[in-house]
ZALUMZA-268842 format. One record per residue: z, y, x of N, C-alpha, C in turn. Coordinates in nm, 2 decimals, decimal comma, m for minus. Example, Ala and Ser with C-alpha at 12.3 -4.5 7.8 and 13.67 -1.06 7.14 Angstrom:
<atoms>
ATOM   n_up n_north n_east  ca_up ca_north ca_east   c_up c_north c_east
ATOM   0,78   m0,57   1,32   0,78    m0,45    1,23   0,78   m0,33   1,32
ATOM   0,71   m0,22   1,28   0,71    m0,11    1,37   0,79    0,00   1,29
</atoms>
This chain:
<atoms>
ATOM   n_up n_north n_east  ca_up ca_north ca_east   c_up c_north c_east
ATOM  m1,98   m0,40  m0,41  m1,83    m0,44   m0,40  m1,82   m0,59  m0,41
ATOM  m1,85   m0,65  m0,52  m1,82    m0,77   m0,52  m1,92   m0,85  m0,45
ATOM  m2,04   m0,81  m0,39  m2,11    m0,87   m0,27  m2,21   m1,00  m0,36
ATOM  m2,23   m0,97  m0,54  m2,30    m1,10   m0,58  m2,43   m1,16  m0,46
ATOM  m2,45   m1,28  m0,46  m2,52    m1,34   m0,42  m2,52   m1,35  m0,24
ATOM  m2,43   m1,26  m0,22  m2,40    m1,29   m0,08  m2,36   m1,41  m0,03
ATOM  m2,38   m1,48   0,10  m2,32    m1,58    0,15  m2,18   m1,52   0,18
ATOM  m2,05   m1,60   0,18  m1,93    m1,56    0,22  m1,92   m1,65   0,35
ATOM  m1,85   m1,54   0,44  m1,80    m1,59    0,58  m1,77   m1,70   0,56
ATOM  m1,77   m1,75   0,72  m1,64    m1,88    0,72  m1,53   m1,82   0,81
ATOM  m1,41   m1,89   0,74  m1,27    m1,84    0,79  m1,26   m1,88   0,95
ATOM  m1,26   m1,80   1,07  m1,26    m1,87    1,19  m1,14   m1,95   1,19
ATOM  m1,16   m2,07   1,29  m1,03    m2,16    1,34  m0,94   m2,09   1,34
ATOM  m0,78   m2,10   1,29  m0,68    m2,07    1,38  m0,66   m1,92   1,35
ATOM  m0,75   m1,84   1,31  m0,69    m1,73    1,27  m0,56   m1,65   1,23
ATOM  m0,51   m1,71   1,10  m0,39    m1,66    1,09  m0,27   m1,68   1,20
ATOM  m0,30   m1,79   1,33  m0,19    m1,81    1,44  m0,26   m1,70   1,50
ATOM  m0,36   m1,67   1,54  m0,37    m1,55    1,66  m0,32   m1,46   1,61
ATOM  m0,33   m1,41   1,50  m0,28    m1,26    1,44  m0,14   m1,28   1,42
ATOM  m0,07   m1,42   1,39   0,11    m1,39    1,40   0,13   m1,40   1,53
ATOM   0,04   m1,46   1,62   0,07    m1,44    1,79   0,11   m1,25   1,82
ATOM   0,05   m1,19   1,76   0,05    m1,03    1,79   0,17   m1,00   1,76
ATOM   0,24   m1,05   1,67   0,37    m0,97    1,65   0,48   m1,06   1,68
ATOM   0,45   m1,21   1,79   0,59    m1,30    1,82   0,69   m1,20   1,90
ATOM   0,63   m1,13   2,00   0,72    m1,06    2,08   0,83   m0,96   2,02
ATOM   0,72   m0,88   1,95   0,80    m0,78    1,88   0,93   m0,81   1,78
ATOM   0,93   m0,94   1,68   0,96    m1,03    1,59   1,12   m1,07   1,69
ATOM   1,06   m1,15   1,79   1,16    m1,19    1,94   1,29   m1,09   1,94
ATOM   1,24   m0,92   1,99   1,30    m0,84    2,04   1,41   m0,81   1,86
ATOM   1,34   m0,82   1,79   1,44    m0,79    1,63   1,55   m0,87   1,62
ATOM   1,49   m1,04   1,65   1,61    m1,11    1,66   1,71   m1,13   1,74
ATOM   1,67   m1,09   1,87   1,77    m1,04    1,98   1,87   m0,95   1,93
ATOM   1,83   m0,85   1,87   1,90    m0,73    1,85   1,97   m0,78   1,72
ATOM   1,95   m0,86   1,61   2,02    m0,87    1,52   2,12   m0,97   1,56
ATOM   2,12   m1,07   1,69   2,22    m1,15    1,74   2,33   m1,06   1,83
ATOM   2,31   m0,93   1,85   2,38    m0,83    1,92   2,47   m0,74   1,76
ATOM   2,41   m0,71   1,67   2,45    m0,67    1,56   2,45   m0,75   1,43
ATOM   2,55   m0,80   1,41   2,54    m0,87    1,28   2,54   m0,78   1,18
ATOM   2,55   m0,67   1,15   2,50    m0,56    1,02   2,38   m0,57   1,01
ATOM   2,25   m0,59   1,12   2,13    m0,60    1,07   2,10   m0,71   1,03
ATOM   2,18   m0,81   1,03   2,17    m1,00    0,99   2,17   m1,01   0,86
ATOM   2,19   m0,87   0,78   2,22    m0,92    0,65   2,12   m0,93   0,54
ATOM   2,00   m0,88   0,57   1,89    m0,86    0,52   1,76   m0,87   0,58
ATOM   1,68   m0,91   0,56   1,52    m0,87    0,69   1,49   m0,74   0,70
ATOM   1,43   m0,74   0,81   1,38    m0,59    0,82   1,21   m0,59   0,77
ATOM   1,25   m0,49   0,62   1,12    m0,49    0,55   1,01   m0,41   0,60
ATOM   0,87   m0,48   0,61   0,75    m0,37    0,70   0,68   m0,36   0,59
ATOM   0,68   m0,26   0,54   0,54    m0,18    0,42   0,48   m0,09   0,46
ATOM   0,39   m0,04   0,37   0,27     0,04    0,41   0,32    0,17   0,41
ATOM   0,47    0,18   0,36   0,54     0,34    0,39   0,58    0,32   0,52
ATOM   0,66    0,21   0,58   0,72     0,20    0,72   0,62    0,21   0,79
ATOM   0,49    0,16   0,79   0,38     0,20    0,87   0,34    0,31   0,91
ATOM   0,36    0,36   0,78   0,28     0,50    0,76   0,38    0,63   0,85
ATOM   0,49    0,59   0,90   0,57     0,68    0,96   0,56    0,62   1,09
ATOM   0,50    0,53   1,12   0,49     0,51    1,28   0,47    0,63   1,35
ATOM   0,42    0,71   1,32   0,35     0,84    1,33   0,43    0,89   1,42
ATOM   0,55    0,90   1,39   0,70     0,98    1,47   0,81    0,89   1,42
ATOM   0,91    0,90   1,55   1,07     0,86    1,49   1,11    0,94   1,41
ATOM   1,10    1,09   1,45   1,16     1,16    1,36   1,13    1,15   1,18
ATOM   1,02    1,13   1,16   0,95     1,10    1,03   1,03    0,96   0,98
ATOM   1,03    0,87   1,05   1,10     0,73    1,05   1,23    0,72   0,98
ATOM   1,29    0,82   1,08   1,43     0,81    1,05   1,48    0,93   0,93
ATOM   1,40    1,03   0,94   1,45     1,15    0,81   1,35    1,17   0,73
ATOM   1,31    1,07   0,63   1,18     1,13    0,58   1,23    1,20   0,44
ATOM   1,17    1,29   0,36   1,22     1,34    0,25   1,24    1,25   0,12
ATOM   1,36    1,24   0,06   1,33     1,15   m0,07   1,22    1,17  m0,12
ATOM   1,16    1,00  m0,20   1,06     1,02   m0,28   1,12    1,11  m0,44
ATOM   1,01    1,20  m0,45   1,02     1,26   m0,62   0,90    1,26  m0,70
ATOM   0,90    1,24  m0,83   0,80     1,24   m0,89   0,74    1,37  m0,89
ATOM   0,60    1,38  m0,91   0,52     1,48   m0,91   0,38    1,44  m0,96
ATOM   0,33    1,55  m1,04   0,22     1,56   m1,15   0,13    1,43  m1,08
ATOM   0,07    1,43  m0,93  m0,06     1,36   m0,88   0,02    1,24  m0,87
ATOM   0,15    1,22  m0,84   0,15     1,06   m0,83   0,19    1,00  m0,95
ATOM   0,24    1,09  m1,04   0,27     1,00   m1,17   0,13    0,99  m1,27
ATOM   0,04    1,10  m1,25  m0,08     1,04   m1,28  m0,14    0,92  m1,24
ATOM  m0,13    0,90  m1,09  m0,18     0,81   m1,04  m0,12    0,69  m1,09
ATOM   0,03    0,66  m1,10   0,07     0,56   m1,14   0,06    0,51  m1,31
ATOM   0,02    0,60  m1,39  m0,07     0,61   m1,54  m0,18    0,54  m1,52
ATOM  m0,24    0,59  m1,42  m0,38     0,55   m1,44  m0,38    0,42  m1,40
ATOM  m0,31    0,38  m1,30  m0,29     0,22   m1,24  m0,25    0,12  m1,36
ATOM  m0,16    0,21  m1,41  m0,12     0,11   m1,58  m0,22    0,08  m1,64
ATOM  m0,28    0,20  m1,68  m0,41     0,17   m1,78  m0,51    0,11  m1,72
ATOM  m0,56    0,08  m1,57  m0,65     0,01   m1,52  m0,60   m0,14  m1,51
ATOM  m0,46   m0,17  m1,48  m0,42    m0,29   m1,50  m0,44   m0,36  m1,65
ATOM  m0,42   m0,30  m1,77  m0,39    m0,32   m1,89  m0,57   m0,34  m1,89
ATOM  m0,68   m0,27  m1,88  m0,82    m0,29   m1,86  m0,85   m0,41  m1,81
ATOM  m0,80   m0,45  m1,72  m0,83    m0,57   m1,65  m0,81   m0,71  m1,67
ATOM  m0,69   m0,65  m1,73  m0,62    m0,77   m1,82  m0,67   m0,79  m1,96
ATOM  m0,76   m0,76  m2,04  m0,81    m0,74   m2,14  m0,81   m0,66  m2,21
ATOM  m0,81   m0,53  m2,19  m0,82    m0,43   m2,28  m0,95   m0,34  m2,28
ATOM  m1,02   m0,41  m2,21  m1,18    m0,31   m2,20  m1,25   m0,29  m2,34
ATOM  m1,23   m0,35  m2,43  m1,28    m0,35   m2,58  m1,20   m0,22  m2,67
ATOM  m1,07   m0,18  m2,56  m1,03    m0,08   m2,67  m1,08    0,06  m2,60
ATOM  m1,05    0,17  m2,70  m1,07     0,32   m2,66  m0,99    0,36  m2,51
ATOM  m1,03    0,43  m2,44  m0,97     0,44   m2,31  m0,83    0,53  m2,34
ATOM  m0,83    0,64  m2,46  m0,71     0,70   m2,50  m0,62    0,60  m2,52
ATOM  m0,63    0,52  m2,59  m0,55     0,39   m2,65  m0,48    0,33  m2,52
ATOM  m0,52    0,29  m2,46  m0,48     0,23   m2,36  m0,44    0,30  m2,27
ATOM  m0,45    0,45  m2,25  m0,34     0,52   m2,15  m0,21    0,57  m2,23
ATOM  m0,22    0,57  m2,38  m0,11     0,61   m2,45  m0,02    0,49  m2,43
ATOM  m0,09    0,37  m2,44   0,00     0,23   m2,43   0,08    0,23  m2,29
ATOM   0,01    0,28  m2,18   0,09     0,26   m2,06   0,17    0,39  m2,05
ATOM   0,14    0,49  m2,09   0,23     0,58   m2,09   0,37    0,58  m2,20
ATOM   0,36    0,48  m2,29   0,46     0,42   m2,37   0,55    0,35  m2,29
ATOM   0,47    0,24  m2,19   0,56     0,15   m2,11   0,62    0,22  m1,98
ATOM   0,54    0,34  m1,96   0,64     0,36   m1,84   0,75    0,45  m1,87
ATOM   0,72    0,52  m1,97   0,87     0,64   m2,05   0,95    0,56  m2,09
ATOM   0,93    0,42  m2,11   1,09     0,34   m2,15   1,13    0,27  m2,02
ATOM   1,07    0,30  m1,92   1,15     0,22   m1,80   1,25    0,30  m1,73
ATOM   1,37    0,29  m1,77   1,53     0,34   m1,71   1,48    0,51  m1,75
ATOM   1,49    0,54  m1,90   1,48     0,66   m1,90   1,60    0,73  m1,89
ATOM   1,71    0,65  m1,88   1,86     0,73   m1,84   1,86    0,78  m1,69
ATOM   1,78    0,73  m1,61   1,79     0,73   m1,47   1,69    0,88  m1,45
ATOM   1,75    0,96  m1,39   1,71     1,10   m1,37   1,57    1,09  m1,24
ATOM   1,59    0,95  m1,18   1,51     0,98   m1,06   1,35    0,90  m1,11
ATOM   1,39    0,83  m1,21   1,28     0,72   m1,28   1,19    0,81  m1,33
ATOM   1,06    0,70  m1,33   0,92     0,80   m1,37   0,94    0,80  m1,54
ATOM   1,02    0,72  m1,61   1,05     0,75   m1,76   1,11    0,86  m1,77
ATOM   1,19    0,93  m1,69   1,26     1,02   m1,71   1,20    1,13  m1,71
ATOM   1,12    1,14  m1,60   1,01     1,25   m1,55   0,91    1,26  m1,69
ATOM   0,85    1,15  m1,73   0,76     1,17   m1,86   0,82    1,23  m2,01
ATOM   0,93    1,17  m2,00   1,04     1,21   m2,10   1,04    1,37  m2,11
ATOM   1,05    1,42  m2,00   1,08     1,59   m1,97   0,96    1,66  m2,01
ATOM   0,83    1,61  m2,02   0,73     1,71   m2,01   0,70    1,74  m2,18
ATOM   0,64    1,86  m2,20   0,64     1,91   m2,32   0,51    1,87  m2,36
ATOM   0,50    1,86  m2,49   0,36     1,80   m2,57   0,26    1,86  m2,48
ATOM   0,22    1,99  m2,44   0,14     2,06   m2,40   0,06    1,96  m2,26
ATOM   0,18    1,94  m2,17   0,19     1,86   m2,08   0,18    1,76  m2,06
ATOM   0,19    1,68  m2,19   0,19     1,53   m2,21   0,04    1,51  m2,25
ATOM  m0,01    1,59  m2,32  m0,15     1,57   m2,36  m0,26    1,62  m2,23
ATOM  m0,22    1,71  m2,15  m0,31     1,71   m2,04  m0,32    1,60  m1,99
ATOM  m0,19    1,53  m1,91  m0,15     1,44   m1,85  m0,23    1,28  m1,91
ATOM  m0,24    1,28  m2,05  m0,31     1,17   m2,10  m0,43    1,22  m2,09
ATOM  m0,47    1,33  m2,12  m0,65     1,36   m2,09  m0,69    1,31  m2,00
ATOM  m0,63    1,36  m1,85  m0,69     1,34   m1,72  m0,66    1,22  m1,68
ATOM  m0,60    1,12  m1,76  m0,56     0,97   m1,69  m0,67    0,89  m1,77
ATOM  m0,71    0,96  m1,90  m0,79     0,88   m1,99  m0,94    0,90  m1,90
ATOM  m0,95    1,03  m1,86  m1,10     1,06   m1,81  m1,11    0,98  m1,65
ATOM  m1,01    0,93  m1,60  m1,00     0,85   m1,46  m1,04    0,72  m1,50
ATOM  m0,97    0,65  m1,62  m0,96     0,55   m1,70  m1,15    0,52  m1,71
ATOM  m1,19    0,62  m1,80  m1,34     0,60   m1,81  m1,41    0,62  m1,69
ATOM  m1,38    0,70  m1,59  m1,47     0,64   m1,48  m1,44    0,52  m1,41
ATOM  m1,34    0,46  m1,42  m1,32     0,31   m1,34  m1,40    0,25  m1,45
ATOM  m1,45    0,26  m1,57  m1,49     0,15   m1,67  m1,63    0,17  m1,62
ATOM  m1,70    0,30  m1,58  m1,77     0,34   m1,56  m1,86    0,23  m1,43
ATOM  m1,77    0,17  m1,33  m1,81     0,16   m1,19  m1,79   m0,01  m1,20
ATOM  m1,63   m0,05  m1,26  m1,61    m0,17   m1,27  m1,65   m0,27  m1,35
ATOM  m1,74   m0,36  m1,32  m1,79    m0,48   m1,43  m1,69   m0,52  m1,53
ATOM  m1,71   m0,58  m1,62  m1,66    m0,67   m1,71  m1,64   m0,81  m1,65
ATOM  m1,55   m0,87  m1,60  m1,54    m1,01   m1,54  m1,50   m1,11  m1,61
ATOM  m1,43   m1,12  m1,78  m1,41    m1,18   m1,84  m1,49   m1,27  m1,89
ATOM  m1,50   m1,40  m1,87  m1,59    m1,53   m1,87  m1,67   m1,55  m1,75
ATOM  m1,62   m1,47  m1,61  m1,68    m1,51   m1,51  m1,61   m1,60  m1,46
ATOM  m1,60   m1,68  m1,36  m1,52    m1,76   m1,31  m1,46   m1,75  m1,19
ATOM  m1,40   m1,60  m1,19  m1,29    m1,59   m1,09  m1,19   m1,52  m1,18
ATOM  m1,09   m1,54  m1,09  m0,93    m1,48   m1,12  m0,89   m1,34  m1,04
ATOM  m0,86   m1,25  m1,14  m0,87    m1,11   m1,15  m0,71   m1,09  m1,14
ATOM  m0,65   m1,07  m1,03  m0,46    m1,02   m1,04  m0,46   m0,91  m1,03
ATOM  m0,37   m0,84  m1,09  m0,32    m0,70   m1,08  m0,18   m0,69  m1,04
ATOM  m0,21   m0,62  m0,94  m0,03    m0,57   m0,89   0,04   m0,72  m0,85
ATOM  m0,06   m0,79  m0,74  m0,01    m0,90   m0,74   0,07   m0,88  m0,56
ATOM   0,21   m0,93  m0,58   0,29    m0,91   m0,44   0,25   m0,98  m0,37
ATOM   0,23   m0,97  m0,23   0,24    m1,03   m0,11   0,35   m1,04   0,00
ATOM   0,39   m1,14  m0,02   0,52    m1,16    0,10   0,48   m1,26   0,20
ATOM   0,51   m1,20   0,33   0,50    m1,31    0,43   0,66   m1,26   0,52
ATOM   0,72   m1,38   0,55   0,83    m1,37    0,62   0,80   m1,42   0,77
ATOM   0,84   m1,35   0,89   0,85    m1,38    1,04   0,97   m1,41   1,10
ATOM   0,97   m1,50   1,17   1,10    m1,50    1,26   1,18   m1,56   1,16
ATOM   1,17   m1,68   1,09   1,24    m1,71    0,97   1,27   m1,64   0,85
ATOM   1,33   m1,56   0,84   1,36    m1,43    0,75   1,41   m1,31   0,79
ATOM   1,37   m1,30   0,97   1,42    m1,20    1,06   1,34   m1,08   0,99
ATOM   1,19   m1,08   0,96   1,11    m0,96    0,93   1,04   m0,99   0,79
ATOM   1,05   m0,91   0,69   0,96    m0,93    0,61   0,86   m0,81   0,56
ATOM   0,73   m0,91   0,56   0,61    m0,82    0,52   0,60   m0,79   0,38
ATOM   0,56   m0,69   0,31   0,53    m0,68    0,15   0,45   m0,57   0,11
ATOM   0,32   m0,64   0,03   0,24    m0,51    0,01   0,22   m0,56  m0,14
ATOM   0,17   m0,47  m0,21   0,12    m0,51   m0,33  m0,04   m0,45  m0,40
ATOM  m0,14   m0,51  m0,32  m0,25    m0,42   m0,36  m0,32   m0,46  m0,52
ATOM  m0,37   m0,35  m0,54  m0,40    m0,30   m0,72  m0,46   m0,44  m0,76
ATOM  m0,57   m0,46  m0,70  m0,63    m0,59   m0,75  m0,69   m0,69  m0,65
ATOM  m0,69   m0,80  m0,69  m0,68    m0,92   m0,60  m0,81   m1,01  m0,68
ATOM  m0,92   m1,00  m0,61  m1,01    m1,10   m0,69  m1,07   m1,20  m0,61
ATOM  m1,05   m1,35  m0,66  m1,04    m1,47   m0,62  m1,14   m1,55  m0,71
ATOM  m1,18   m1,66  m0,61  m1,30    m1,75   m0,63  m1,20   m1,88  m0,64
ATOM  m1,27   m1,98  m0,78  m1,14    m2,09   m0,76  m1,22   m2,21  m0,65
ATOM  m1,32   m2,17  m0,59  m1,40    m2,24   m0,48  m1,34   m2,22  m0,36
ATOM  m1,27   m2,36  m0,31  m1,23    m2,38   m0,15  m1,33   m2,45  m0,09
ATOM  m1,35   m2,39   0,00  m1,46    m2,47    0,10  m1,47   m2,40   0,26
ATOM  m1,34   m2,32   0,28  m1,30    m2,28    0,40  m1,42   m2,14   0,45
ATOM  m1,49   m2,09   0,32  m1,51    m2,01    0,35  m1,40   m1,87   0,27
ATOM  m1,41   m1,76   0,33  m1,36    m1,62    0,31  m1,38   m1,58   0,10
ATOM  m1,34   m1,62   0,03  m1,39    m1,60   m0,11  m1,27   m1,47  m0,18
ATOM  m1,19   m1,37  m0,10  m1,11    m1,35   m0,18  m1,16   m1,18  m0,17
ATOM  m1,16   m1,10  m0,27  m1,19    m0,93   m0,28  m1,07   m0,88  m0,29
ATOM  m1,02   m0,76  m0,24  m0,89    m0,69   m0,20  m0,95   m0,53  m0,28
ATOM  m0,86   m0,50  m0,33  m0,94    m0,34   m0,41  m0,80   m0,28  m0,42
ATOM  m0,81   m0,15  m0,34  m0,71    m0,05   m0,38  m0,77    0,06  m0,45
ATOM  m0,70    0,13  m0,55  m0,73     0,20   m0,60  m0,68    0,35  m0,57
ATOM  m0,77    0,44  m0,57  m0,67     0,59   m0,53  m0,71    0,69  m0,63
ATOM  m0,68    0,80  m0,68  m0,67     0,89   m0,78  m0,69    1,03  m0,70
ATOM  m0,63    0,99  m0,60  m0,57     1,13   m0,51  m0,69    1,16  m0,46
ATOM  m0,62    1,29  m0,33  m0,73     1,31   m0,24  m0,77    1,21  m0,12
ATOM  m0,82    1,17  m0,08  m0,86     1,05    0,00  m0,81    1,08   0,17
ATOM  m0,74    1,01   0,21  m0,66     1,04    0,33  m0,69    0,99   0,44
ATOM  m0,83    0,93   0,45  m0,89     0,89    0,56  m0,86    0,76   0,63
ATOM  m0,78    0,77   0,77  m0,78     0,67    0,82  m0,62    0,59   0,78
ATOM  m0,54    0,66   0,71  m0,42     0,62    0,66  m0,44    0,55   0,55
ATOM  m0,57    0,58   0,46  m0,61     0,48    0,34  m0,65    0,34   0,39
ATOM  m0,72    0,36   0,52  m0,80     0,23    0,59  m0,68    0,13   0,64
ATOM  m0,59    0,23   0,72  m0,46     0,14    0,74  m0,39    0,06   0,63
ATOM  m0,40    0,09   0,54  m0,32     0,07    0,40  m0,41   m0,07   0,35
ATOM  m0,50   m0,03   0,34  m0,60    m0,17    0,27  m0,64   m0,28   0,40
ATOM  m0,60   m0,25   0,54  m0,60    m0,34    0,63  m0,44   m0,44   0,62
ATOM  m0,38   m0,34   0,60  m0,25    m0,42    0,61  m0,25   m0,52   0,47
ATOM  m0,31   m0,51   0,34  m0,28    m0,58    0,29  m0,39   m0,69   0,29
ATOM  m0,50   m0,69   0,36  m0,59    m0,78    0,38  m0,50   m0,89   0,49
ATOM  m0,45   m0,82   0,58  m0,36    m0,90    0,69  m0,22   m1,02   0,64
ATOM  m0,18   m0,91   0,47  m0,10    m1,01    0,44  m0,15   m1,11   0,34
ATOM  m0,31   m1,09   0,33  m0,35    m1,20    0,23  m0,38   m1,34   0,34
ATOM  m0,40   m1,25   0,42  m0,45    m1,37    0,56  m0,33   m1,46   0,57
ATOM  m0,22   m1,39   0,61  m0,09    m1,46    0,68  m0,06   m1,56   0,56
ATOM  m0,06   m1,50   0,42   0,03    m1,57    0,30   0,00   m1,69   0,30
ATOM  m0,13   m1,74   0,32  m0,19    m1,91    0,29  m0,32   m1,93   0,35
ATOM  m0,34   m1,81   0,49  m0,45    m1,85    0,57  m0,61   m1,84   0,49
ATOM  m0,62   m1,78   0,36  m0,69    m1,76    0,28  m0,73   m1,60   0,29
ATOM  m0,80   m1,59   0,41  m0,85    m1,43    0,44  m0,95   m1,41   0,34
ATOM  m0,92   m1,27   0,29  m1,03    m1,19    0,22  m1,17   m1,21   0,29
ATOM  m1,30   m1,19   0,23  m1,41    m1,16    0,25  m1,46   m1,02   0,27
ATOM  m1,35   m0,92   0,18  m1,42    m0,77    0,20  m1,25   m0,75   0,14
ATOM  m1,27   m0,59   0,19  m1,16    m0,50    0,16  m1,19   m0,39   0,16
ATOM  m1,19   m0,29  m0,01  m1,23    m0,19   m0,05  m1,16   m0,10  m0,10
ATOM  m1,17    0,02  m0,04  m1,09     0,13   m0,15  m1,21    0,19  m0,25
ATOM  m1,13    0,20  m0,37  m1,17     0,26   m0,50  m1,18    0,41  m0,53
ATOM  m1,23    0,50  m0,48  m1,18     0,66   m0,52  m1,23    0,68  m0,62
ATOM  m1,16    0,64  m0,74  m1,17     0,66   m0,87  m1,20    0,79  m0,93
ATOM  m1,15    0,89  m0,85  m1,23     1,05   m0,88  m1,35    1,06  m0,89
ATOM  m1,38    0,99  m0,77  m1,51     1,03   m0,68  m1,60    0,93  m0,73
ATOM  m1,57    0,83  m0,81  m1,65     0,69   m0,80  m1,72    0,62  m0,69
ATOM  m1,66    0,67  m0,59  m1,71     0,62   m0,45  m1,62    0,52  m0,37
ATOM  m1,70    0,42  m0,29  m1,63     0,33   m0,25  m1,65    0,31  m0,11
ATOM  m1,54    0,30  m0,06  m1,56     0,25    0,11  m1,50    0,09   0,15
ATOM  m1,57    0,02   0,23  m1,55    m0,10    0,23  m1,52   m0,15   0,41
ATOM  m1,48   m0,29   0,42  m1,50    m0,35    0,52  m1,49   m0,46   0,53
ATOM  m1,58   m0,57   0,61  m1,61    m0,68    0,56  m1,52   m0,76   0,66
ATOM  m1,46   m0,89   0,64  m1,40    m0,98    0,73  m1,46   m0,98   0,89
ATOM  m1,35   m0,93   0,95  m1,37    m0,90    1,10  m1,24   m0,94   1,15
ATOM  m1,22   m1,04   1,26  m1,09    m1,05    1,30  m1,03   m0,92   1,40
ATOM  m1,11   m0,85   1,45  m1,08    m0,76    1,53  m0,99   m0,65   1,43
ATOM  m1,04   m0,64   1,31  m1,02    m0,54    1,24  m0,83   m0,57   1,19
ATOM  m0,83   m0,71   1,17  m0,71    m0,76    1,14  m0,62   m0,76   1,24
ATOM  m0,65   m0,77   1,37  m0,57    m0,81    1,48  m0,52   m0,64   1,47
ATOM  m0,60   m0,55   1,48  m0,51    m0,44    1,51  m0,42   m0,40   1,37
ATOM  m0,45   m0,46   1,28  m0,33    m0,43    1,16  m0,25   m0,51   1,21
ATOM  m0,24   m0,65   1,26  m0,11    m0,72    1,32  m0,05   m0,64   1,42
ATOM  m0,12   m0,56   1,49  m0,07    m0,51    1,63   0,01   m0,38   1,57
ATOM  m0,01   m0,33   1,46   0,04    m0,23    1,37   0,17   m0,28   1,31
ATOM   0,18   m0,39   1,28   0,31    m0,46    1,23   0,41   m0,48   1,36
ATOM   0,35   m0,50   1,46   0,42    m0,51    1,57   0,47   m0,39   1,63
ATOM   0,42   m0,30   1,62   0,46    m0,18    1,64   0,59   m0,09   1,55
ATOM   0,57   m0,13   1,46   0,67    m0,08    1,35   0,82   m0,16   1,36
ATOM   0,79   m0,29   1,42   0,91    m0,35    1,46   0,97   m0,31   1,56
ATOM   0,89   m0,31   1,67   0,92    m0,24    1,78   1,01   m0,11   1,77
ATOM   0,96    0,00   1,71   0,99     0,09    1,67   1,15    0,11   1,61
ATOM   1,13   m0,02   1,50   1,28    m0,02    1,42   1,39   m0,07   1,54
ATOM   1,36   m0,15   1,63   1,43    m0,21    1,73   1,50   m0,07   1,82
ATOM   1,39    0,03   1,88   1,43     0,16    1,94   1,50    0,18   1,86
ATOM   1,50    0,27   1,75   1,56     0,33    1,63   1,71    0,28   1,65
ATOM   1,73    0,15   1,60   1,87     0,10    1,59   1,92    0,11   1,70
ATOM   1,88    0,12   1,85   1,94     0,11    1,96   1,96    0,25   2,04
ATOM   1,92    0,38   1,94   1,93     0,49    1,98   1,98    0,56   1,85
ATOM   2,04    0,72   1,90   2,05     0,83    1,80   1,98    0,92   1,79
ATOM   1,97    1,00   1,67   1,84     1,10    1,62   1,90    1,19   1,74
ATOM   1,80    1,25   1,84   1,81     1,34    1,94   1,78    1,33   2,06
ATOM   1,81    1,14   2,06   1,82     1,13    2,19   1,68    1,13   2,32
ATOM   1,70    1,16   2,40   1,58     1,20    2,48   1,45    1,08   2,49
ATOM   1,50    0,98   2,45   1,37     0,89    2,43   1,31    0,89   2,31
ATOM   1,36    0,95   2,18   1,29     0,97    2,06   1,13    1,01   2,09
ATOM   1,07    0,93   2,02   0,90     1,00    2,02   0,89    1,08   1,92
ATOM   0,89    1,19   1,90   0,82     1,31    1,80   0,69    1,33   1,83
ATOM   0,62    1,35   1,72   0,46     1,40    1,73   0,45    1,48   1,57
ATOM   0,40    1,61   1,61   0,38     1,70    1,49   0,21    1,65   1,43
ATOM   0,27    1,71   1,29   0,12     1,69    1,24   0,13    1,68   1,10
ATOM   0,04    1,68   0,99   0,04     1,71    0,84   0,16    1,61   0,77
ATOM   0,23    1,51   0,85   0,33     1,44    0,82   0,44    1,54   0,83
ATOM   0,45    1,62   0,88   0,61     1,69    0,92   0,63    1,77   0,77
ATOM   0,54    1,80   0,66   0,57     1,83    0,51   0,66    1,72   0,46
ATOM   0,69    1,61   0,53   0,74     1,54    0,43   0,88    1,46   0,51
ATOM   0,92    1,54   0,64   1,03     1,53    0,70   1,13    1,62   0,69
ATOM   1,24    1,59   0,66   1,35     1,66    0,67   1,40    1,79   0,81
ATOM   1,34    1,71   0,94   1,34     1,79    1,01   1,27    1,90   1,04
ATOM   1,16    1,94   0,94   1,06     1,99    1,00   1,07    2,15   1,04
ATOM   1,22    2,21   1,00   1,26     2,35    1,01   1,31    2,35   1,16
ATOM   1,36    2,28   1,24   1,43     2,28    1,35   1,34    2,18   1,46
ATOM   1,28    2,09   1,42   1,18     2,01    1,49   1,12    2,08   1,61
ATOM   1,10    2,04   1,74   1,03     2,11    1,82   0,86    2,08   1,81
ATOM   0,86    1,96   1,79   0,73     1,93    1,76   0,67    1,96   1,64
ATOM   0,76    1,96   1,49   0,71     2,05    1,38   0,67    2,20   1,43
ATOM   0,73    2,25   1,51   0,71     2,41    1,50   0,60    2,45   1,59
ATOM   0,58    2,34   1,72   0,44     2,35    1,81   0,33    2,34   1,71
ATOM   0,34    2,27   1,63   0,23     2,25    1,52   0,20    2,35   1,42
ATOM   0,29    2,42   1,36   0,29     2,53    1,29   0,25    2,64   1,37
ATOM   0,30    2,66   1,50   0,28     2,79    1,58   0,11    2,76   1,64
ATOM   0,04    2,64   1,63  m0,09     2,64    1,64  m0,17    2,66   1,52
ATOM  m0,15    2,65   1,43  m0,24     2,65    1,31  m0,31    2,76   1,30
</atoms>
């Protein structure tokens, strides 16, 4: 993953400018719409991995099911918090202790808000708590088996570092939070960043790759320092998938951002159910409020 001893690639001249150029027309359309609709100018259009994942269907983008906490995603959040502590200096502590501390931190986050992860954790009984801590401890131990101790190595490892890029002045905001960002202090025109996304659930194929490419795009646009590699570490399997720096791949990610902005323009100019609405059925229908009456969702169900 870290590609020790491998020469880092030179970042192509003008890479960030060419990637930005792929979004220019779409951002211009959004700015023109804001001029017509002052209500849209109060805040920038936010483009995140979630918005990008809903590109597949206008109905899903309009009417997604509200996010709710469940066992799998809470376990993922707990493991991520434990790994963050591990990378930040807790490697020498017992895995269970690191997970317990992460549990306590999350359980005290807005416990009075019934929608918070703190409320969900505090609602678990003793048996559920022990099982969740046990599963999370195993996953942290699995991470420790494959992730090297980097303390003392001249690298900077940032956990949950927010990447923000503004387009069209402040009309559009791109935002993402990769799990790990490993950086070299050397500045010589070569790509010396590694982005790592950690997954504790079932692999999601292209969706996982698209999320990671979006992070790589953000890192490149934020300050022109493109990563030499972006990798997904599937913690439950101890398996790694990665891609190395390639302009064509980053260009695809930039085009998806443009698609998301254009979709936002289209949806803002129309109403639900309009003839021009672009509907597509698939596994994502399970996360859409329209799935019962939507003709695209019905067609998918009938063919299964």
